[in-house]
N, CA, C and O of each residue as an XYZ file, in Angstrom:
284
protein
N       0.832     -1.134      0.044
C       0.072      0.007      0.021
C       0.875      1.223      0.033
O       1.802      1.301      0.838
N       0.606      2.250     -0.826
C       1.375      3.436     -0.947
C       1.008      4.458      0.187
O      -0.128      4.437      0.661
N       1.858      5.264      0.585
C       1.636      6.375      1.551
C       1.162      7.550      0.747
O       1.517      7.742     -0.416
N       0.325      8.348      1.430
C      -0.070      9.512      0.880
C       0.945     10.493      0.775
O       1.669     10.632      1.761
N       1.169     11.280     -0.329
C       2.191     12.279     -0.469
C       3.511     11.997      0.248
O       4.123     12.891      0.832
N       3.918     10.778      0.190
C       5.244     10.510      0.930
C       5.231     10.597      2.359
O       6.268     10.388      2.989
N       4.051     10.913      2.986
C       4.107     11.052      4.382
C       3.389      9.800      4.994
O       2.494      9.234      4.367
N       3.785      9.395      6.186
C       3.061      8.448      6.843
C       1.783      8.929      7.506
O       1.751      9.998      8.115
N       0.828      8.207      7.396
C      -0.565      8.585      7.972
C      -0.876      7.500      8.955
O      -0.248      6.442      9.011
N      -1.845      7.812      9.697
C      -2.415      6.750     10.673
C      -3.329      5.883      9.959
O      -4.397      6.351      9.566
N      -3.016      4.611      9.737
C      -3.831      3.705      9.080
C      -4.873      3.213     10.066
O      -4.607      3.023     11.253
N      -6.117      3.005      9.511
C      -7.173      2.449     10.381
C      -7.007      0.912     10.311
O      -6.158      0.353      9.617
N      -7.902      0.296     11.097
C      -7.762     -1.289     11.304
C      -8.043     -1.854      9.952
O      -7.336     -2.785      9.564
N      -9.058     -1.364      9.144
C      -9.429     -2.096      7.846
C      -8.275     -1.975      6.956
O      -7.998     -2.947      6.252
N      -7.513     -0.840      6.887
C      -6.342     -0.719      6.029
C      -5.277     -1.743      6.408
O      -4.734     -2.437      5.550
N      -4.994     -1.825      7.675
C      -4.053     -2.832      8.225
C      -4.447     -4.232      7.846
O      -3.564     -4.999      7.465
N      -5.703     -4.633      7.918
C      -6.131     -5.898      7.565
C      -5.898     -6.091      6.067
O      -5.428     -7.153      5.660
N      -6.200     -5.139      5.273
C      -6.052     -5.199      3.888
C      -4.444     -5.385      3.512
O      -4.041     -6.235      2.718
N      -3.687     -4.548      4.141
C      -2.296     -4.673      4.035
C      -1.795     -6.085      4.340
O      -1.088     -6.693      3.538
N      -2.151     -6.563      5.441
C      -1.793     -7.918      5.933
C      -2.201     -8.902      4.925
O      -1.420     -9.813      4.649
N      -3.345     -8.815      4.346
C      -3.760     -9.867      3.287
C      -2.856     -9.748      2.068
O      -2.472    -10.734      1.439
N      -2.522     -8.435      1.752
C      -1.557     -8.255      0.635
C      -0.260     -8.869      0.907
O       0.329     -9.409     -0.029
N       0.272     -8.853      2.106
C       1.603     -9.313      2.380
C       1.613    -10.760      2.495
O       2.531    -11.407      1.990
N       0.534    -11.386      3.203
C       0.583    -12.844      3.362
C      -0.159    -13.518      2.197
O      -0.078    -14.746      2.163
N      -0.864    -12.908      1.246
C      -1.406    -13.586      0.112
C      -2.910    -14.050      0.345
O      -3.667    -14.135     -0.622
N      -3.313    -14.331      1.555
C      -4.674    -14.843      1.714
C      -5.193    -14.236      3.025
O      -4.414    -13.898      3.916
N      -6.535    -14.104      3.123
C      -7.168    -13.617      4.323
C      -6.916    -14.534      5.477
O      -6.719    -14.063      6.598
N      -6.915    -15.840      5.253
C      -6.733    -16.828      6.244
C      -5.266    -16.649      6.853
O      -5.093    -16.632      8.072
N      -4.360    -16.535      6.060
C      -2.979    -16.452      6.588
C      -2.674    -15.063      7.306
O      -1.888    -14.958      8.247
N      -3.368    -14.046      6.766
C      -3.130    -12.786      7.458
C      -3.960    -12.800      8.816
O      -3.504    -12.178      9.776
N      -5.079    -13.440      8.921
C      -5.829    -13.459     10.201
C      -4.955    -14.253     11.145
O      -4.758    -13.806     12.274
N      -4.419    -15.396     10.767
C      -3.556    -16.268     11.683
C      -2.424    -15.325     12.192
O      -2.168    -15.224     13.391
N      -1.800    -14.683     11.278
C      -0.552    -13.717     11.782
C      -1.102    -12.714     12.840
O      -0.504    -12.543     13.903
N      -2.186    -12.093     12.546
C      -2.819    -11.126     13.411
C      -3.121    -11.650     14.720
O      -3.115    -10.878     15.679
N      -3.402    -12.965     14.880
C      -3.716    -13.604     16.206
C      -2.567    -14.264     16.893
O      -2.654    -14.753     18.019
N      -1.390    -14.256     16.098
C      -0.145    -14.855     16.771
C       0.688    -13.918     17.424
O       0.652    -12.717     17.158
N       1.502    -14.464     18.341
C       2.522    -13.708     19.104
C       3.592    -13.380     18.119
O       4.104    -14.296     17.476
N       3.961    -12.168     17.956
C       5.120    -11.703     16.993
C       6.250    -11.205     17.855
O       6.094    -10.359     18.735
N       7.363    -11.760     17.561
C       8.603    -11.439     18.486
C       8.969     -9.961     18.145
O       9.371     -9.208     19.031
N       8.834     -9.578     16.930
C       9.023     -8.101     16.556
C       8.258     -7.203     17.228
O       8.642     -6.035     17.299
N       7.015     -7.624     17.847
C       6.128     -6.691     18.495
C       6.241     -7.122     20.037
O       5.273     -7.096     20.796
N       7.529     -7.521     20.414
C       7.753     -7.884     21.897
C       6.843     -9.039     22.363
O       6.430     -9.143     23.518
N       6.574     -9.880     21.381
C       5.618    -11.140     21.503
C       4.205    -10.760     21.792
O       3.443    -11.540     22.364
N       3.826     -9.496     21.377
C       2.476     -9.092     21.380
C       1.783     -9.710     20.141
O       2.389    -10.139     19.159
N       0.404     -9.703     20.310
C      -0.372    -10.138     19.091
C      -0.846     -8.841     18.354
O      -1.390     -7.919     18.962
N      -0.607     -8.827     17.010
C      -1.089     -7.571     16.353
C      -2.439     -7.196     16.562
O      -2.716     -6.003     16.680
N      -3.327     -8.085     16.622
C      -4.801     -7.788     16.796
C      -4.920     -7.052     18.162
O      -5.777     -6.178     18.291
N      -4.116     -7.367     19.147
C      -4.349     -6.583     20.470
C      -3.658     -5.230     20.297
O      -3.939     -4.392     21.154
N      -2.879     -4.906     19.423
C      -2.287     -3.634     19.406
C      -2.995     -2.586     18.478
O      -2.542     -1.455     18.301
N      -4.106     -3.042     17.922
C      -4.801     -2.161     16.843
C      -5.641     -1.072     17.536
O      -6.238     -0.294     16.792
N      -5.755     -0.927     18.796
C      -6.606      0.031     19.328
C      -6.016      1.400     19.539
O      -6.737      2.340     19.874
N      -4.775      1.529     19.358
C      -4.080      2.908     19.345
C      -3.424      3.167     18.130
O      -3.098      2.228     17.404
N      -3.176      4.418     17.805
C      -2.442      4.844     16.595
C      -1.024      4.354     16.717
O      -0.508      4.004     15.656
N      -0.302      4.263     17.802
C       1.080      3.833     17.880
C       1.053      2.373     17.788
O       2.004      1.858     17.200
N       0.139      1.609     18.261
C       0.093      0.089     17.974
C      -0.056     -0.171     16.592
O       0.655     -1.012     16.042
N      -1.007      0.542     15.913
C      -1.213      0.314     14.470
C       0.114      0.702     13.712
O       0.499      0.054     12.739
N       0.725      1.684     14.160
C       2.050      2.028     13.480
C       3.031      0.833     13.569
O       3.589      0.388     12.566
N       3.214      0.345     14.779
C       4.105     -0.828     14.997
C       3.717     -1.891     14.081
O       4.532     -2.423     13.328
N       2.508     -2.203     14.131
C       2.063     -3.439     13.245
C       2.340     -3.111     11.769
O       2.896     -3.915     11.020
N       1.940     -1.932     11.402
C       2.285     -1.571      9.867
C       3.777     -1.676      9.656
O       4.155     -2.262      8.642
N       4.697     -1.163     10.516
C       6.042     -1.226     10.355
C       6.590     -2.712     10.135
O       7.421     -2.987      9.268
N       6.066     -3.577     10.963
C       6.407     -4.965     10.891
C       5.987     -5.534      9.570
O       6.735     -6.265      8.921
N       4.768     -5.191      9.170
C       4.190     -5.808      7.997
C       5.087     -5.255      6.767
O       5.401     -6.018      5.853
N       5.458     -3.997      6.781
C       6.393     -3.532      5.751
C       7.663     -4.190      5.711
O       8.181     -4.467      4.629
N       8.217     -4.469      6.833
C       9.521     -5.262      6.883
C       9.357     -6.711      6.307
O      10.174     -7.220      5.539
N       8.216     -7.320      6.756
C       7.914     -8.596      6.071
C       7.863     -8.574      4.597
O       8.413     -9.429      3.902
N       7.185     -7.567      4.132
C       6.890     -7.453      2.650
C       8.246     -7.174      1.912
O       8.483     -7.555      0.766
N       9.083     -6.483      2.686
C      10.434     -6.284      1.947
C      11.440     -7.362      2.126
O      12.562     -7.300      1.622
N      10.996     -8.402      2.891
C      11.835     -9.561      2.946
C      12.590     -9.727      4.190
O      13.419    -10.637      4.220
N      12.431     -8.993      5.209
C      13.055     -9.038      6.525
C      12.271     -9.921      7.380
O      11.043     -9.856      7.329
N      12.862    -10.746      8.167
C      12.106    -11.736      9.075
C      11.464    -10.945     10.223
O      10.803    -11.529     11.081
């Protein structure tokens, strides 16, 4: 997903779920990841971090790294 005007903006939950589906290829795989403990999120679950702008930014950053090929 492209950023608007080159600036980062606060993605909403729907945008993050759509981006996760893009990264993982299927809705099922993206939902599984969202419910899993992720080391890059200090073993937090992405789904639990979606309630705050900061949490959504962390989830987005990890998804971008996965998309770019970083573990």
